[in-house]
C-alpha positions as CSV (number, residue, x, y, z in Angstrom):
1,Q,43.4,135.3,125.1
2,I,44.5,133.8,128.0
3,N,47.0,132.1,126.5
4,G,48.4,135.5,125.1
5,I,48.1,136.8,128.4
6,I,50.4,133.7,130.0
7,L,52.7,133.9,127.1
8,I,53.4,137.8,127.7
9,F,53.8,137.0,131.7
10,A,56.0,133.7,130.7
11,M,58.2,136.3,128.3
12,T,58.4,138.8,130.8
13,L,59.7,136.3,133.5
14,S,62.1,134.9,131.2
15,S,63.5,138.1,130.5
16,I,63.7,139.1,134.3
17,T,65.5,135.9,135.0
18,E,67.9,136.4,131.9
19,L,68.4,139.7,132.9
20,I,69.4,138.5,136.7
21,S,71.4,136.2,135.0
22,I,73.4,138.6,133.0
23,A,73.9,140.7,136.0
24,L,75.3,138.0,137.9
25,F,77.9,136.9,135.2
26,A,80.7,139.3,136.5
27,P,80.3,138.7,140.5
28,F,80.1,134.8,139.6
29,I,83.3,134.9,137.7
30,S,84.8,137.1,140.9
31,I,83.9,134.4,143.0
32,I,85.4,131.7,141.1
33,L,88.7,133.8,140.7
34,G,88.9,135.2,144.3
35,D,88.9,138.5,143.1
36,R,88.6,140.8,146.5
37,E,88.1,144.0,144.6
38,V,85.0,143.4,142.9
39,Q,83.8,141.5,146.2
40,N,83.6,144.3,148.2
41,G,80.6,146.2,147.6
42,K,77.6,146.1,149.7
43,I,75.8,143.7,148.2
44,F,78.5,141.2,148.6
45,D,78.5,142.1,152.5
46,L,75.1,141.3,152.8
47,I,75.3,138.0,151.0
48,Y,78.0,136.9,153.0
49,K,75.9,137.3,156.4
50,Y,74.1,134.4,155.1
51,L,76.4,132.1,152.6
52,D,79.8,131.2,152.1
53,N,81.4,130.9,148.8
54,K,80.3,127.6,147.9
55,S,77.1,128.1,149.0
56,L,77.1,131.2,146.8
57,I,78.5,129.6,143.9
58,L,75.8,126.8,144.1
59,L,72.7,129.6,144.0
60,V,74.2,131.3,141.3
61,I,74.5,128.1,139.1
62,A,70.8,127.3,140.4
63,V,69.4,130.8,139.1
64,F,71.4,130.3,135.6
65,I,69.7,126.6,135.1
66,L,66.5,128.1,136.1
67,S,66.9,130.9,133.8
68,L,67.9,128.5,131.1
69,L,65.0,126.3,131.9
70,I,62.6,129.2,131.6
71,R,64.0,130.4,128.5
72,V,63.6,126.9,126.8
73,S,60.4,126.4,128.1
74,T,59.1,130.2,127.0
75,L,60.7,129.7,123.6
76,I,58.7,126.3,123.2
77,W,55.3,127.6,124.6
78,Q,56.1,130.7,122.0
79,N,56.3,128.2,118.6
80,K,53.2,126.5,120.0
81,F,51.3,129.6,120.5
82,A,52.7,131.1,117.0
83,A,51.3,127.7,115.4
84,R,48.1,128.0,116.8
85,I,47.7,131.4,115.8
86,S,48.7,130.2,112.0
87,N,46.5,126.8,112.2
88,E,43.8,129.2,113.0
89,I,44.1,131.8,110.5
90,I,44.5,128.8,107.9
91,Y,41.4,127.3,109.1
92,K,39.6,130.3,108.4
93,A,40.9,130.9,104.6
94,Y,40.0,127.3,104.2
95,D,36.7,127.8,105.9
96,V,36.2,131.0,103.4
97,V,37.0,129.1,100.4
98,L,34.9,125.7,100.8
99,N,31.9,128.0,101.8
100,Q,31.6,129.9,99.4
101,D,28.2,130.6,97.7
102,Y,27.5,127.8,94.6
103,P,28.1,130.4,91.5
104,T,31.3,131.4,92.7
105,Y,32.5,128.3,94.0
106,I,32.1,126.7,90.7
107,K,33.7,129.6,88.9
108,E,37.3,129.3,90.9
109,S,39.9,126.6,91.1
110,K,39.6,125.1,94.5
111,S,42.9,123.2,94.2
112,R,44.9,126.7,93.3
113,L,43.2,128.5,96.1
114,I,44.0,125.7,98.6
115,A,47.7,125.6,97.3
116,I,47.9,129.5,98.0
117,I,46.6,129.3,101.4
118,H,48.9,126.2,102.6
119,T,52.0,128.1,100.8
120,Y,51.1,131.4,102.6
121,G,50.1,129.9,105.6
122,N,53.9,128.6,106.4
123,Y,55.2,132.2,105.3
124,L,52.5,133.3,107.7
125,L,54.3,131.1,110.7
126,S,57.8,131.6,109.9
127,E,57.8,134.7,108.4
128,I,55.5,136.9,110.5
129,I,54.1,135.6,113.9
130,V,57.3,134.1,115.4
131,P,59.4,137.2,114.5
132,I,56.5,139.4,115.9
133,L,56.9,137.1,119.1
134,Y,60.6,137.3,119.1
135,L,60.5,141.2,118.6
136,F,58.0,141.5,121.1
137,E,60.0,139.5,123.7
138,S,63.1,141.5,122.8
139,I,60.9,144.9,123.7
140,I,60.5,143.3,126.9
141,F,64.1,142.5,127.5
142,I,64.9,146.1,126.6
143,V,62.5,148.0,128.3
144,L,63.2,145.7,131.9
145,V,67.0,146.5,130.9
146,S,66.4,150.4,130.6
147,I,64.5,150.7,133.4
148,F,67.1,148.5,135.8
149,L,69.7,150.7,134.2
150,L,67.8,154.1,134.5
151,L,67.1,153.0,138.6
152,Y,70.9,151.9,139.1
153,N,72.6,154.9,137.2
154,W,70.7,157.5,135.3
155,K,74.1,159.0,133.8
156,I,75.1,155.5,132.4
157,F,71.8,154.9,130.8
158,L,71.7,158.3,129.2
159,T,75.4,157.5,127.9
160,I,74.1,154.2,126.5
161,V,71.0,155.7,125.0
162,T,73.3,158.8,123.1
163,L,75.8,156.4,122.1
164,L,73.3,153.9,120.2
165,F,71.2,156.9,119.0
166,I,74.6,158.1,117.4
167,I,75.2,154.4,116.2
168,Y,71.7,153.9,114.9
169,L,71.9,157.6,113.2
170,F,74.9,156.9,111.2
171,F,73.6,153.0,110.3
172,F,70.4,154.9,109.3
173,R,72.1,157.4,107.4
174,R,74.5,154.8,105.4
175,A,71.5,152.6,104.5
176,N,69.9,155.5,103.2
177,K,73.0,156.7,101.0
178,I,73.3,153.0,99.6
179,L,69.6,152.8,98.7
180,K,69.6,155.9,96.9
181,S,72.9,155.3,94.8
182,S,71.4,151.7,94.0
183,S,67.7,153.6,93.1
184,L,69.9,155.9,91.0
185,K,71.8,152.9,89.2
186,Q,68.1,150.9,88.4
């Protein structure tokens, strides 16, 4: 249980550093290219009080590398956590099969049950647990992006949400039509 809480914290930290890296990308390119139009903001004025261009470039690169290291370590941790959960579920399934009462034990084929547990245990890991962890991390990232975008400019946030809703609605209706026509053909 504590590993799950630490994993959620790691996924949140990974999402935050990824968001910072994305936010720093345009200013980083403008600094390298020397584009003064982008650099005339309040944030750049505050940064230039303490850092010159070379120090700022090194700081941005350090943030990128830190974000990369946190992301890789989070992915490794997610995979280990998923494998641990899968192993625990498979262990419990084996335990149930092997510790049945004797009359039930002699009626069923153990090799078939163990093969089923082994096969579906691998599917459990690759098809259920890992995608759920990736989905959960993506939800954390989307929530953080939404919060920061809402705080930055609520009009842009509403525009993006409306645009995404229209796109989603279009694809939903299109998929629904395709499924209905396919089911009628079947």
